N, CA, C and O atoms as CSV, one atom per row, in Angstrom:
chain,resi,resn,atom,element,x,y,z
A,1,MET,N,N,-8.439,59.604,-1.927
A,1,MET,CA,C,-9.361,58.481,-1.941
A,1,MET,C,C,-10.384,58.650,-3.055
A,1,MET,O,O,-10.786,57.663,-3.672
A,2,LYS,N,N,-10.816,59.889,-3.325
A,2,LYS,CA,C,-11.841,60.068,-4.345
A,2,LYS,C,C,-11.354,59.609,-5.703
A,2,LYS,O,O,-12.141,59.123,-6.515
A,3,TYR,N,N,-10.054,59.759,-5.962
A,3,TYR,CA,C,-9.529,59.326,-7.251
A,3,TYR,C,C,-9.496,57.813,-7.354
A,3,TYR,O,O,-9.769,57.257,-8.418
A,4,LEU,N,N,-9.161,57.137,-6.251
A,4,LEU,CA,C,-9.140,55.676,-6.256
A,4,LEU,C,C,-10.533,55.122,-6.497
A,4,LEU,O,O,-10.710,54.217,-7.313
A,5,LEU,N,N,-11.520,55.654,-5.797
A,5,LEU,CA,C,-12.882,55.167,-5.985
A,5,LEU,C,C,-13.391,55.477,-7.386
A,5,LEU,O,O,-14.111,54.674,-7.980
A,6,SER,N,N,-13.019,56.637,-7.915
A,6,SER,CA,C,-13.419,56.953,-9.287
A,6,SER,C,C,-12.797,55.981,-10.270
A,6,SER,O,O,-13.456,55.535,-11.209
A,7,ALA,N,N,-11.527,55.650,-10.057
A,7,ALA,CA,C,-10.855,54.697,-10.944
A,7,ALA,C,C,-11.504,53.320,-10.852
A,7,ALA,O,O,-11.692,52.641,-11.861
A,8,VAL,N,N,-11.838,52.923,-9.642
A,8,VAL,CA,C,-12.489,51.627,-9.462
A,8,VAL,C,C,-13.822,51.605,-10.194
A,8,VAL,O,O,-14.169,50.612,-10.833
A,9,LEU,N,N,-14.563,52.693,-10.101
A,9,LEU,CA,C,-15.854,52.742,-10.774
A,9,LEU,C,C,-15.706,52.640,-12.280
A,9,LEU,O,O,-16.563,52.067,-12.953
A,10,LEU,N,N,-14.629,53.191,-12.812
A,10,LEU,CA,C,-14.426,53.126,-14.252
A,10,LEU,C,C,-13.944,51.759,-14.699
A,10,LEU,O,O,-14.261,51.321,-15.805
A,11,CYS,N,N,-13.182,51.080,-13.854
A,11,CYS,CA,C,-12.603,49.790,-14.231
A,11,CYS,C,C,-13.482,48.611,-13.829
A,11,CYS,O,O,-13.526,47.590,-14.516
A,12,CYS,N,N,-14.156,48.760,-12.744
A,12,CYS,CA,C,-14.942,47.654,-12.185
A,12,CYS,C,C,-16.260,47.544,-12.932
A,12,CYS,O,O,-16.869,48.554,-13.284
A,13,SER,N,N,-16.687,46.351,-13.166
A,13,SER,CA,C,-17.980,46.194,-13.846
A,13,SER,C,C,-19.091,46.510,-12.860
A,13,SER,O,O,-19.185,45.912,-11.789
A,14,LEU,N,N,-19.917,47.450,-13.241
A,14,LEU,CA,C,-21.027,47.866,-12.396
A,14,LEU,C,C,-22.186,46.899,-12.548
A,14,LEU,O,O,-22.314,46.239,-13.580
A,15,PRO,N,N,-23.028,46.810,-11.535
A,15,PRO,CA,C,-24.238,46.018,-11.711
A,15,PRO,C,C,-25.035,46.578,-12.886
A,15,PRO,O,O,-24.960,47.767,-13.197
A,16,ALA,N,N,-25.775,45.726,-13.509
A,16,ALA,CA,C,-26.558,46.138,-14.677
A,16,ALA,C,C,-27.428,47.333,-14.331
A,16,ALA,O,O,-28.030,47.390,-13.259
A,17,MET,N,N,-27.485,48.273,-15.238
A,17,MET,CA,C,-28.290,49.465,-15.031
A,17,MET,C,C,-29.677,49.256,-15.640
A,17,MET,O,O,-30.265,50.178,-16.204
A,18,ALA,N,N,-30.179,48.050,-15.519
A,18,ALA,CA,C,-31.493,47.717,-16.060
A,18,ALA,C,C,-32.555,48.546,-15.356
A,18,ALA,O,O,-32.352,49.041,-14.247
A,19,GLN,N,N,-33.678,48.683,-16.017
A,19,GLN,CA,C,-34.790,49.431,-15.439
A,19,GLN,C,C,-35.224,48.788,-14.135
A,19,GLN,O,O,-35.526,47.595,-14.092
A,20,THR,N,N,-35.254,49.561,-13.097
A,20,THR,CA,C,-35.702,49.109,-11.793
A,20,THR,C,C,-36.996,49.835,-11.492
A,20,THR,O,O,-37.071,51.050,-11.672
A,21,PRO,N,N,-38.028,49.117,-11.032
A,21,PRO,CA,C,-39.279,49.793,-10.716
A,21,PRO,C,C,-39.037,50.955,-9.756
A,21,PRO,O,O,-38.379,50.799,-8.727
A,22,GLY,N,N,-39.575,52.114,-10.106
A,22,GLY,CA,C,-39.428,53.284,-9.252
A,22,GLY,C,C,-38.224,54.140,-9.597
A,22,GLY,O,O,-38.083,55.248,-9.079
A,23,VAL,N,N,-37.344,53.636,-10.477
A,23,VAL,CA,C,-36.171,54.398,-10.872
A,23,VAL,C,C,-36.235,54.618,-12.374
A,23,VAL,O,O,-36.235,53.654,-13.140
A,24,PRO,N,N,-36.291,55.879,-12.808
A,24,PRO,CA,C,-36.370,56.152,-14.246
A,24,PRO,C,C,-35.148,55.613,-14.975
A,24,PRO,O,O,-34.042,55.609,-14.436
A,25,ALA,N,N,-35.358,55.161,-16.202
A,25,ALA,CA,C,-34.240,54.708,-17.025
A,25,ALA,C,C,-33.368,55.913,-17.322
A,25,ALA,O,O,-33.874,57.017,-17.527
A,26,GLY,N,N,-32.094,55.711,-17.346
A,26,GLY,CA,C,-31.190,56.817,-17.627
A,26,GLY,C,C,-29.858,56.285,-18.085
A,26,GLY,O,O,-29.657,55.081,-18.248
A,27,LYS,N,N,-28.948,57.229,-18.290
A,27,LYS,CA,C,-27.638,56.794,-18.740
A,27,LYS,C,C,-26.821,56.263,-17.564
A,27,LYS,O,O,-27.103,56.555,-16.402
A,28,ASP,N,N,-25.831,55.498,-17.893
A,28,ASP,CA,C,-24.936,54.893,-16.925
A,28,ASP,C,C,-24.371,55.966,-15.999
A,28,ASP,O,O,-24.054,57.066,-16.452
A,29,ILE,N,N,-24.242,55.663,-14.718
A,29,ILE,CA,C,-23.759,56.675,-13.782
A,29,ILE,C,C,-22.342,57.128,-14.083
A,29,ILE,O,O,-21.949,58.222,-13.679
A,30,ARG,N,N,-21.566,56.313,-14.784
A,30,ARG,CA,C,-20.195,56.702,-15.109
A,30,ARG,C,C,-20.147,57.895,-16.053
A,30,ARG,O,O,-19.122,58.572,-16.140
A,31,SER,N,N,-21.238,58.161,-16.760
A,31,SER,CA,C,-21.243,59.286,-17.699
A,31,SER,C,C,-22.195,60.402,-17.272
A,31,SER,O,O,-22.461,61.320,-18.048
A,32,GLN,N,N,-22.707,60.329,-16.050
A,32,GLN,CA,C,-23.627,61.366,-15.580
A,32,GLN,C,C,-22.870,62.565,-15.026
A,32,GLN,O,O,-21.771,62.440,-14.485
A,33,THR,N,N,-23.488,63.723,-15.177
A,33,THR,CA,C,-22.948,64.944,-14.583
A,33,THR,C,C,-23.249,64.918,-13.085
A,33,THR,O,O,-24.084,64.132,-12.638
A,34,PRO,N,N,-22.581,65.764,-12.312
A,34,PRO,CA,C,-22.903,65.811,-10.882
A,34,PRO,C,C,-24.387,66.069,-10.610
A,34,PRO,O,O,-24.961,65.466,-9.703
A,35,ALA,N,N,-25.007,66.951,-11.379
A,35,ALA,CA,C,-26.436,67.230,-11.179
A,35,ALA,C,C,-27.271,65.982,-11.469
A,35,ALA,O,O,-28.228,65.688,-10.752
A,36,GLU,N,N,-26.906,65.257,-12.514
A,36,GLU,CA,C,-27.628,64.016,-12.835
A,36,GLU,C,C,-27.424,62.969,-11.747
A,36,GLU,O,O,-28.346,62.224,-11.415
A,37,LEU,N,N,-26.214,62.914,-11.193
A,37,LEU,CA,C,-25.939,61.966,-10.111
A,37,LEU,C,C,-26.776,62.275,-8.872
A,37,LEU,O,O,-27.280,61.365,-8.213
A,38,VAL,N,N,-26.919,63.546,-8.562
A,38,VAL,CA,C,-27.760,63.948,-7.417
A,38,VAL,C,C,-29.195,63.493,-7.657
A,38,VAL,O,O,-29.846,62.983,-6.746
A,39,LYS,N,N,-29.686,63.676,-8.872
A,39,LYS,CA,C,-31.044,63.232,-9.219
A,39,LYS,C,C,-31.151,61.718,-9.138
A,39,LYS,O,O,-32.140,61.193,-8.627
A,40,THR,N,N,-30.148,61.016,-9.633
A,40,THR,CA,C,-30.144,59.553,-9.557
A,40,THR,C,C,-30.172,59.092,-8.109
A,40,THR,O,O,-30.912,58.170,-7.765
A,41,ALA,N,N,-29.374,59.726,-7.257
A,41,ALA,CA,C,-29.362,59.363,-5.835
A,41,ALA,C,C,-30.740,59.569,-5.215
A,41,ALA,O,O,-31.218,58.720,-4.462
A,42,ALA,N,N,-31.375,60.693,-5.529
A,42,ALA,CA,C,-32.714,60.965,-5.000
A,42,ALA,C,C,-33.714,59.924,-5.501
A,42,ALA,O,O,-34.553,59.450,-4.734
A,43,ASP,N,N,-33.629,59.567,-6.783
A,43,ASP,CA,C,-34.531,58.553,-7.343
A,43,ASP,C,C,-34.317,57.201,-6.667
A,43,ASP,O,O,-35.275,56.490,-6.365
A,44,LEU,N,N,-33.055,56.854,-6.432
A,44,LEU,CA,C,-32.761,55.573,-5.774
A,44,LEU,C,C,-33.249,55.575,-4.328
A,44,LEU,O,O,-33.783,54.573,-3.853
A,45,GLN,N,N,-33.073,56.683,-3.635
A,45,GLN,CA,C,-33.578,56.777,-2.262
A,45,GLN,C,C,-35.092,56.619,-2.234
A,45,GLN,O,O,-35.636,55.939,-1.364
A,46,GLN,N,N,-35.763,57.246,-3.183
A,46,GLN,CA,C,-37.218,57.133,-3.263
A,46,GLN,C,C,-37.618,55.691,-3.569
A,46,GLN,O,O,-38.570,55.179,-2.981
A,47,ALA,N,N,-36.913,55.041,-4.467
A,47,ALA,CA,C,-37.210,53.651,-4.799
A,47,ALA,C,C,-36.989,52.749,-3.593
A,47,ALA,O,O,-37.716,51.773,-3.408
A,48,LEU,N,N,-35.994,53.064,-2.772
A,48,LEU,CA,C,-35.720,52.257,-1.582
A,48,LEU,C,C,-36.806,52.387,-0.516
A,48,LEU,O,O,-36.974,51.497,0.318
A,49,VAL,N,N,-37.534,53.488,-0.547
A,49,VAL,CA,C,-38.685,53.617,0.363
A,49,VAL,C,C,-39.719,52.549,0.025
A,49,VAL,O,O,-40.340,51.969,0.915
A,50,LEU,N,N,-39.896,52.297,-1.267
A,50,LEU,CA,C,-40.859,51.300,-1.727
A,50,LEU,C,C,-40.306,49.879,-1.678
A,50,LEU,O,O,-41.056,48.919,-1.498
A,51,GLN,N,N,-38.984,49.749,-1.840
A,51,GLN,CA,C,-38.338,48.435,-1.890
A,51,GLN,C,C,-37.105,48.421,-0.984
A,51,GLN,O,O,-35.983,48.323,-1.481
A,52,PRO,N,N,-37.290,48.517,0.325
A,52,PRO,CA,C,-36.137,48.645,1.225
A,52,PRO,C,C,-35.221,47.426,1.243
A,52,PRO,O,O,-34.074,47.533,1.678
A,53,ASN,N,N,-35.690,46.287,0.788
A,53,ASN,CA,C,-34.873,45.068,0.801
A,53,ASN,C,C,-34.260,44.752,-0.552
A,53,ASN,O,O,-33.754,43.649,-0.756
A,54,ASN,N,N,-34.295,45.700,-1.478
A,54,ASN,CA,C,-33.730,45.494,-2.805
A,54,ASN,C,C,-32.225,45.766,-2.757
A,54,ASN,O,O,-31.788,46.916,-2.742
A,55,VAL,N,N,-31.455,44.698,-2.734
A,55,VAL,CA,C,-30.003,44.797,-2.599
A,55,VAL,C,C,-29.391,45.593,-3.743
A,55,VAL,O,O,-28.506,46.420,-3.523
A,56,ASP,N,N,-29.856,45.348,-4.956
A,56,ASP,CA,C,-29.277,46.035,-6.106
A,56,ASP,C,C,-29.487,47.546,-6.045
A,56,ASP,O,O,-28.630,48.304,-6.498
A,57,LEU,N,N,-30.600,47.987,-5.500
A,57,LEU,CA,C,-30.815,49.434,-5.340
A,57,LEU,C,C,-29.803,50.020,-4.355
A,57,LEU,O,O,-29.281,51.113,-4.577
A,58,HIS,N,N,-29.528,49.298,-3.269
A,58,HIS,CA,C,-28.524,49.771,-2.303
A,58,HIS,C,C,-27.151,49.859,-2.959
A,58,HIS,O,O,-26.412,50.817,-2.730
A,59,VAL,N,N,-26.807,48.861,-3.777
A,59,VAL,CA,C,-25.513,48.863,-4.473
A,59,VAL,C,C,-25.445,50.035,-5.443
A,59,VAL,O,O,-24.448,50.756,-5.475
A,60,LYS,N,N,-26.486,50.226,-6.225
A,60,LYS,CA,C,-26.502,51.352,-7.178
A,60,LYS,C,C,-26.389,52.683,-6.441
A,60,LYS,O,O,-25.697,53.593,-6.900
A,61,LEU,N,N,-27.064,52.798,-5.307
A,61,LEU,CA,C,-26.964,54.024,-4.519
A,61,LEU,C,C,-25.538,54.212,-4.011
A,61,LEU,O,O,-25.018,55.328,-4.019
A,62,GLY,N,N,-24.909,53.135,-3.572
A,62,GLY,CA,C,-23.521,53.214,-3.113
A,62,GLY,C,C,-22.594,53.707,-4.211
A,62,GLY,O,O,-21.749,54.568,-3.966
A,63,PHE,N,N,-22.740,53.171,-5.425
A,63,PHE,CA,C,-21.913,53.628,-6.541
A,63,PHE,C,C,-22.216,55.084,-6.883
A,63,PHE,O,O,-21.305,55.847,-7.205
A,64,THR,N,N,-23.465,55.468,-6.816
A,64,THR,CA,C,-23.830,56.852,-7.115
A,64,THR,C,C,-23.186,57.799,-6.103
A,64,THR,O,O,-22.620,58.826,-6.478
A,65,TYR,N,N,-23.276,57.447,-4.820
A,65,TYR,CA,C,-22.625,58.275,-3.799
A,65,TYR,C,C,-21.111,58.304,-3.992
A,65,TYR,O,O,-20.483,59.346,-3.807
A,66,ALA,N,N,-20.531,57.183,-4.356
A,66,ALA,CA,C,-19.082,57.159,-4.582
A,66,ALA,C,C,-18.706,58.118,-5.709
A,66,ALA,O,O,-17.708,58.832,-5.609
A,67,ARG,N,N,-19.495,58.136,-6.772
A,67,ARG,CA,C,-19.238,59.058,-7.890
A,67,ARG,C,C,-19.381,60.505,-7.441
A,67,ARG,O,O,-18.724,61.393,-7.985
A,68,LEU,N,N,-20.236,60.748,-6.451
A,68,LEU,CA,C,-20.418,62.096,-5.910
A,68,LEU,C,C,-19.379,62.422,-4.828
A,68,LEU,O,O,-19.398,63.511,-4.254
A,69,HIS,N,N,-18.477,61.479,-4.554
A,69,HIS,CA,C,-17.449,61.621,-3.518
A,69,HIS,C,C,-18.057,61.758,-2.127
A,69,HIS,O,O,-17.469,62.376,-1.239
A,70,ARG,N,N,-19.237,61.175,-1.949
A,70,ARG,CA,C,-19.901,61.143,-0.638
A,70,ARG,C,C,-19.616,59.762,-0.045
A,70,ARG,O,O,-20.479,58.886,-0.012
A,71,ILE,N,N,-18.378,59.601,0.419
A,71,ILE,CA,C,-17.870,58.286,0.791
A,71,ILE,C,C,-18.587,57.704,2.007
A,71,ILE,O,O,-18.843,56.501,2.044
A,72,ASP,N,N,-18.915,58.520,2.991
A,72,ASP,CA,C,-19.639,57.999,4.157
A,72,ASP,C,C,-21.017,57.476,3.749
A,72,ASP,O,O,-21.464,56.439,4.240
A,73,ASP,N,N,-21.684,58.198,2.851
A,73,ASP,CA,C,-22.990,57.740,2.365
A,73,ASP,C,C,-22.837,56.470,1.529
A,73,ASP,O,O,-23.656,55.556,1.625
A,74,ALA,N,N,-21.783,56.417,0.709
A,74,ALA,CA,C,-21.522,55.212,-0.084
A,74,ALA,C,C,-21.285,54.025,0.845
A,74,ALA,O,O,-21.800,52.931,0.615
A,75,GLN,N,N,-20.508,54.250,1.884
A,75,GLN,CA,C,-20.234,53.182,2.851
A,75,GLN,C,C,-21.537,52.661,3.447
A,75,GLN,O,O,-21.739,51.449,3.523
A,76,ARG,N,N,-22.417,53.555,3.868
A,76,ARG,CA,C,-23.691,53.125,4.462
A,76,ARG,C,C,-24.530,52.325,3.456
A,76,ARG,O,O,-25.143,51.320,3.817
A,77,ALA,N,N,-24.553,52.769,2.209
A,77,ALA,CA,C,-25.346,52.063,1.193
A,77,ALA,C,C,-24.792,50.657,0.957
A,77,ALA,O,O,-25.556,49.694,0.875
A,78,PHE,N,N,-23.469,50.536,0.848
A,78,PHE,CA,C,-22.875,49.220,0.646
A,78,PHE,C,C,-23.047,48.340,1.888
A,78,PHE,O,O,-23.255,47.133,1.766
A,79,GLU,N,N,-22.961,48.933,3.069
A,79,GLU,CA,C,-23.206,48.163,4.295
A,79,GLU,C,C,-24.646,47.659,4.345
A,79,GLU,O,O,-24.895,46.534,4.779
A,80,ASP,N,N,-25.591,48.484,3.903
A,80,ASP,CA,C,-26.988,48.040,3.841
A,80,ASP,C,C,-27.140,46.872,2.872
A,80,ASP,O,O,-27.864,45.918,3.156
A,81,ALA,N,N,-26.460,46.944,1.733
A,81,ALA,CA,C,-26.518,45.848,0.755
A,81,ALA,C,C,-25.973,44.569,1.366
A,81,ALA,O,O,-26.555,43.499,1.185
A,82,VAL,N,N,-24.875,44.666,2.078
A,82,VAL,CA,C,-24.256,43.483,2.701
A,82,VAL,C,C,-25.117,42.951,3.837
A,82,VAL,O,O,-25.194,41.742,4.051
A,83,ARG,N,N,-25.758,43.845,4.557
A,83,ARG,CA,C,-26.655,43.401,5.633
A,83,ARG,C,C,-27.782,42.548,5.044
A,83,ARG,O,O,-28.186,41.544,5.630
A,84,LEU,N,N,-28.277,42.961,3.887
A,84,LEU,CA,C,-29.363,42.223,3.231
A,84,LEU,C,C,-28.869,40.973,2.516
A,84,LEU,O,O,-29.580,39.970,2.457
A,85,ASP,N,N,-27.661,41.026,1.974
A,85,ASP,CA,C,-27.095,39.884,1.253
A,85,ASP,C,C,-25.586,39.843,1.495
A,85,ASP,O,O,-24.825,40.455,0.745
A,86,PRO,N,N,-25.149,39.134,2.528
A,86,PRO,CA,C,-23.723,39.068,2.858
A,86,PRO,C,C,-22.856,38.495,1.737
A,86,PRO,O,O,-21.635,38.652,1.764
A,87,ARG,N,N,-23.458,37.843,0.767
A,87,ARG,CA,C,-22.713,37.246,-0.338
A,87,ARG,C,C,-22.588,38.183,-1.547
A,87,ARG,O,O,-22.083,37.776,-2.593
A,88,LYS,N,N,-23.036,39.411,-1.412
A,88,LYS,CA,C,-22.977,40.378,-2.519
A,88,LYS,C,C,-21.533,40.869,-2.656
A,88,LYS,O,O,-21.120,41.813,-1.982
A,89,ALA,N,N,-20.782,40.219,-3.533
A,89,ALA,CA,C,-19.336,40.440,-3.645
A,89,ALA,C,C,-18.984,41.878,-4.025
A,89,ALA,O,O,-18.020,42.429,-3.492
A,90,ILE,N,N,-19.731,42.493,-4.924
A,90,ILE,CA,C,-19.390,43.844,-5.351
A,90,ILE,C,C,-19.527,44.840,-4.194
A,90,ILE,O,O,-18.751,45.791,-4.100
A,91,ALA,N,N,-20.500,44.625,-3.324
A,91,ALA,CA,C,-20.645,45.495,-2.150
A,91,ALA,C,C,-19.483,45.263,-1.182
A,91,ALA,O,O,-18.955,46.213,-0.604
A,92,GLN,N,N,-19.091,44.009,-1.008
A,92,GLN,CA,C,-17.944,43.700,-0.149
A,92,GLN,C,C,-16.665,44.311,-0.727
A,92,GLN,O,O,-15.831,44.835,0.012
A,93,TYR,N,N,-16.519,44.239,-2.041
A,93,TYR,CA,C,-15.366,44.813,-2.736
A,93,TYR,C,C,-15.263,46.308,-2.435
A,93,TYR,O,O,-14.210,46.804,-2.035
A,94,MET,N,N,-16.364,47.004,-2.632
A,94,MET,CA,C,-16.352,48.446,-2.410
A,94,MET,C,C,-16.128,48.790,-0.933
A,94,MET,O,O,-15.439,49.759,-0.613
A,95,LEU,N,N,-16.711,47.996,-0.047
A,95,LEU,CA,C,-16.466,48.228,1.375
A,95,LEU,C,C,-15.001,47.977,1.717
A,95,LEU,O,O,-14.421,48.694,2.534
A,96,GLY,N,N,-14.404,46.966,1.098
A,96,GLY,CA,C,-12.979,46.718,1.325
A,96,GLY,C,C,-12.153,47.948,0.968
A,96,GLY,O,O,-11.263,48.341,1.721
A,97,LEU,N,N,-12.445,48.551,-0.173
A,97,LEU,CA,C,-11.730,49.765,-0.582
A,97,LEU,C,C,-11.959,50.915,0.394
A,97,LEU,O,O,-11.020,51.591,0.814
A,98,ILE,N,N,-13.210,51.120,0.740
A,98,ILE,CA,C,-13.551,52.233,1.637
A,98,ILE,C,C,-12.911,52.044,3.003
A,98,ILE,O,O,-12.272,52.958,3.524
A,99,TYR,N,N,-13.081,50.852,3.589
A,99,TYR,CA,C,-12.512,50.597,4.919
A,99,TYR,C,C,-10.988,50.731,4.904
A,99,TYR,O,O,-10.390,51.298,5.818
A,100,GLU,N,N,-10.380,50.201,3.854
A,100,GLU,CA,C,-8.924,50.255,3.764
A,100,GLU,C,C,-8.441,51.703,3.733
A,100,GLU,O,O,-7.495,52.061,4.436
A,101,LYS,N,N,-9.085,52.527,2.926
A,101,LYS,CA,C,-8.682,53.930,2.816
A,101,LYS,C,C,-8.961,54.704,4.095
A,101,LYS,O,O,-8.293,55.698,4.377
A,102,LYS,N,N,-9.940,54.256,4.869
A,102,LYS,CA,C,-10.248,54.926,6.135
A,102,LYS,C,C,-9.398,54.392,7.285
A,102,LYS,O,O,-9.511,54.867,8.415
A,103,GLY,N,N,-8.549,53.407,6.999
A,103,GLY,CA,C,-7.691,52.838,8.039
A,103,GLY,C,C,-8.414,51.871,8.958
A,103,GLY,O,O,-7.948,51.598,10.064
A,104,MET,N,N,-9.526,51.360,8.520
A,104,MET,CA,C,-10.334,50.415,9.313
A,104,MET,C,C,-9.912,48.993,8.924
A,104,MET,O,O,-10.628,48.286,8.216
A,105,LYS,N,N,-8.721,48.594,9.410
A,105,LYS,CA,C,-8.076,47.374,8.938
A,105,LYS,C,C,-8.907,46.114,9.181
A,105,LYS,O,O,-9.057,45.300,8.270
A,106,ALA,N,N,-9.442,45.935,10.369
A,106,ALA,CA,C,-10.210,44.717,10.668
A,106,ALA,C,C,-11.439,44.605,9.768
A,106,ALA,O,O,-11.752,43.525,9.267
A,107,GLN,N,N,-12.130,45.721,9.566
A,107,GLN,CA,C,-13.303,45.719,8.693
A,107,GLN,C,C,-12.897,45.469,7.241
A,107,GLN,O,O,-13.592,44.766,6.507
A,108,ALA,N,N,-11.774,46.047,6.835
A,108,ALA,CA,C,-11.293,45.845,5.465
A,108,ALA,C,C,-10.951,44.380,5.223
A,108,ALA,O,O,-11.308,43.818,4.188
A,109,VAL,N,N,-10.261,43.764,6.174
A,109,VAL,CA,C,-9.915,42.345,6.036
A,109,VAL,C,C,-11.178,41.510,5.913
A,109,VAL,O,O,-11.255,40.629,5.057
A,110,ALA,N,N,-12.168,41.774,6.754
A,110,ALA,CA,C,-13.424,41.010,6.704
A,110,ALA,C,C,-14.135,41.201,5.363
A,110,ALA,O,O,-14.650,40.243,4.786
A,111,ALA,N,N,-14.161,42.428,4.875
A,111,ALA,CA,C,-14.827,42.702,3.591
A,111,ALA,C,C,-14.092,42.031,2.438
A,111,ALA,O,O,-14.718,41.424,1.570
A,112,TRP,N,N,-12.761,42.140,2.425
A,112,TRP,CA,C,-12.000,41.506,1.344
A,112,TRP,C,C,-12.138,39.988,1.389
A,112,TRP,O,O,-12.220,39.342,0.344
A,113,GLN,N,N,-12.165,39.418,2.585
A,113,GLN,CA,C,-12.321,37.962,2.694
A,113,GLN,C,C,-13.693,37.542,2.173
A,113,GLN,O,O,-13.802,36.548,1.455
A,114,ALA,N,N,-14.732,38.283,2.524
A,114,ALA,CA,C,-16.078,37.980,2.031
A,114,ALA,C,C,-16.140,38.133,0.513
A,114,ALA,O,O,-16.794,37.344,-0.169
A,115,CYS,N,N,-15.464,39.138,-0.007
A,115,CYS,CA,C,-15.413,39.329,-1.463
A,115,CYS,C,C,-14.717,38.133,-2.105
A,115,CYS,O,O,-15.210,37.578,-3.087
A,116,LEU,N,N,-13.585,37.742,-1.558
A,116,LEU,CA,C,-12.843,36.595,-2.089
A,116,LEU,C,C,-13.696,35.333,-2.082
A,116,LEU,O,O,-13.690,34.563,-3.042
A,117,ASP,N,N,-14.421,35.132,-1.002
A,117,ASP,CA,C,-15.247,33.932,-0.857
A,117,ASP,C,C,-16.441,33.905,-1.807
A,117,ASP,O,O,-16.938,32.830,-2.146
A,118,ASN,N,N,-16.905,35.074,-2.236
A,118,ASN,CA,C,-18.159,35.143,-2.994
A,118,ASN,C,C,-18.050,35.739,-4.396
A,118,ASN,O,O,-19.044,35.795,-5.119
A,119,ALA,N,N,-16.871,36.177,-4.781
A,119,ALA,CA,C,-16.715,36.856,-6.073
A,119,ALA,C,C,-17.040,35.912,-7.235
A,119,ALA,O,O,-16.593,34.765,-7.260
A,120,PRO,N,N,-17.815,36.407,-8.184
A,120,PRO,CA,C,-18.198,35.575,-9.321
A,120,PRO,C,C,-17.120,35.465,-10.402
A,120,PRO,O,O,-17.193,34.582,-11.256
A,121,ASP,N,N,-16.122,36.351,-10.373
A,121,ASP,CA,C,-15.123,36.303,-11.436
A,121,ASP,C,C,-13.708,36.308,-10.864
A,121,ASP,O,O,-13.468,36.770,-9.749
A,122,ALA,N,N,-12.797,35.790,-11.648
A,122,ALA,CA,C,-11.409,35.622,-11.223
A,122,ALA,C,C,-10.727,36.954,-10.937
A,122,ALA,O,O,-9.943,37.054,-9.993
A,123,HIS,N,N,-11.013,37.978,-11.738
A,123,HIS,CA,C,-10.369,39.277,-11.531
A,123,HIS,C,C,-10.717,39.852,-10.153
A,123,HIS,O,O,-9.845,40.368,-9.454
A,124,MET,N,N,-11.971,39.763,-9.777
A,124,MET,CA,C,-12.385,40.285,-8.480
A,124,MET,C,C,-11.732,39.483,-7.346
A,124,MET,O,O,-11.287,40.061,-6.354
A,125,ARG,N,N,-11.673,38.156,-7.493
A,125,ARG,CA,C,-11.026,37.318,-6.474
A,125,ARG,C,C,-9.539,37.657,-6.376
A,125,ARG,O,O,-8.992,37.741,-5.276
A,126,GLU,N,N,-8.891,37.850,-7.514
A,126,GLU,CA,C,-7.464,38.187,-7.526
A,126,GLU,C,C,-7.213,39.515,-6.817
A,126,GLU,O,O,-6.264,39.639,-6.043
A,127,THR,N,N,-8.050,40.491,-7.078
A,127,THR,CA,C,-7.911,41.797,-6.427
A,127,THR,C,C,-8.125,41.672,-4.925
A,127,THR,O,O,-7.367,42.242,-4.140
A,128,ALA,N,N,-9.141,40.939,-4.525
A,128,ALA,CA,C,-9.408,40.745,-3.097
A,128,ALA,C,C,-8.221,40.068,-2.416
A,128,ALA,O,O,-7.827,40.460,-1.318
A,129,LEU,N,N,-7.661,39.066,-3.057
A,129,LEU,CA,C,-6.517,38.351,-2.484
A,129,LEU,C,C,-5.307,39.270,-2.338
A,129,LEU,O,O,-4.610,39.211,-1.326
A,130,LYS,N,N,-5.051,40.108,-3.324
A,130,LYS,CA,C,-3.942,41.065,-3.239
A,130,LYS,C,C,-4.128,42.009,-2.069
A,130,LYS,O,O,-3.183,42.279,-1.327
A,131,HIS,N,N,-5.348,42.513,-1.897
A,131,HIS,CA,C,-5.598,43.425,-0.780
A,131,HIS,C,C,-5.463,42.713,0.553
A,131,HIS,O,O,-4.920,43.275,1.505
A,132,LEU,N,N,-5.951,41.484,0.633
A,132,LEU,CA,C,-5.799,40.714,1.878
A,132,LEU,C,C,-4.327,40.502,2.215
A,132,LEU,O,O,-3.914,40.679,3.361
A,133,ASN,N,N,-3.548,40.127,1.222
A,133,ASN,CA,C,-2.122,39.900,1.460
A,133,ASN,C,C,-1.426,41.168,1.919
A,133,ASN,O,O,-0.574,41.124,2.806
A,134,ASN,N,N,-1.782,42.304,1.319
A,134,ASN,CA,C,-1.175,43.576,1.727
A,134,ASN,C,C,-1.580,43.964,3.150
A,134,ASN,O,O,-0.766,44.496,3.906
A,135,LEU,N,N,-2.814,43.702,3.506
A,135,LEU,CA,C,-3.289,44.058,4.841
A,135,LEU,C,C,-2.699,43.166,5.930
A,135,LEU,O,O,-2.572,43.587,7.080
A,136,LYS,N,N,-2.347,41.959,5.576
A,136,LYS,CA,C,-1.839,41.009,6.569
A,136,LYS,C,C,-0.321,41.123,6.753
A,136,LYS,O,O,0.255,40.414,7.578
A,137,GLN,N,N,0.318,41.994,6.004
A,137,GLN,CA,C,1.784,42.175,6.145
A,137,GLN,C,C,2.113,43.021,7.343
A,137,GLN,O,O,3.286,43.276,7.616
């Protein structure tokens, strides 16, 4: 599973890594070392104390945990993002992958359907539809 999530992170367009209040500017998480990722996760957690309803911070934390292969933590971060904004397609996308790999079929179907319904681009919708079709077989 760690390889699939790593591949998704490399292929999938990440949310903008723009400066977020409380989070130091840094390089893209795709090129960070494990030590840098741990620091990024800590910075994002600290920023979330100040901005607990910031959906983008939850998404960035989810991607950071995924890069660290901390899949349960990534799942919680993406679930928090979806709780705050059910239309956040990238969080639904990542939850679809996580749930599917964990064998949580009903949750995966729901996440992929939400991703399909809310995805801003055709590639993401196409991927969601493929996963839905595979899960419904």
